[in-house]
Structures are given as C-alpha cells and as structure tokens.
N, C-alpha and C positions, 0 to 999 in steps of 0.2 A: 765194749759190753753194750748190749742192746738195752734200750730204755723199756721199762715195763709200761704197757698201756693196758686199758681196760679190756681190750680185745684179747690179750694173751694171759690174762689173770683168770684163774679157775673160778667159775661162777659160784661154786660151793664155798670157796675162800671169801669171795665178796659177800656172800650171805652171812657167813660166820663173823666177818669183820663189822658188818653193818648193824648187827644186833648188839644191844648194850647189856643185856642180862646173861648171866652164866647159864641160867635155866634154859633160855632160848638157844644158846650156843650148844648145850647138851642135846637139846631136841634135834638140832641140825646134824650133830654126829650120829645119833641114833637112826635118824631117817635116811642117812646116806649109805648106799650099798657099799660093802667093803671093797668091791672092785673099782669103785671111783676114787679110792685113796691111793696115793703114792707117797714116797718119802719126802718129796718137796712139799706137797700139800700139808702133811703132818708137821713138818718143820716150820712151815709158815704159820699154821694155826697155833702151834706151841709157842713160837716167838711172839705172836700177838698178845698172848696172855702171860708173857714173861716166865715160861717154863721151858725146860729141855726134856725131850723124850728120847731115852736111850735107844741106840740102834738095835735092830732086831727084825723079825718078820713084821709085815704090815699089820696083821691082825693083832699082834701083841702091842705094837706101837699105838694103834687106834684104841685099844683097850686102856693102855696107860693114860692116853689123852683124855678119854672119857672119865677115868677116875679123877684126874686133876680138875677137869671142868665141873664134874659133879661135886667135888669137895668145895670148890670155890662157890658154887650155887648154894650149897648149905649155908656157908658163912655169910653169903650175900643176904639170904632171907632172915637169918637170925640177928645179924648186925643191926638191923633197923627196928627190932622189937622191943627196945628198952622203954 
C-alpha cells in the first residue's frame, strides 16, 4: 500500500481538515464545484467528522454531507451561548 503524502492528498480535503469550525467546513463544501467531488473525497471528509454518508450518486452524497456539517455548525454556535 502506498503511503499518503501531501502531494497526493486532495487540496480541498486539506483545506477541509485544516479548518476547526463546522461553519468554515460548510463554506468549503458550498464553494467547491460538484465536479471536484468523488466518492473517496466524500468518504474522507465524512470520516474526518465521524459520520458515514450512504452510497449513491455524487450530488446526493455531497448534499447529505452538507446537511451533516450544517447541523454540526448549528450546534457548534449554540453550544457556547449559555
């Protein structure tokens, strides 16, 4: 098995992993053209936030990932408002 290096890691994934807030992660998802997504990228993004996105077409999977990230973003902002 080949070792992963920064040279063969998707730059979109790196940006997604580098941000700490779910709001920023959501902005990355929205700004990324659908044609830049593939199943591996979606699976890696989902795994990084501890969710599983069901199999299906790319558009549906990206939409499901957006919903998960958006939901987490809402909880992230309300969690600290006490």
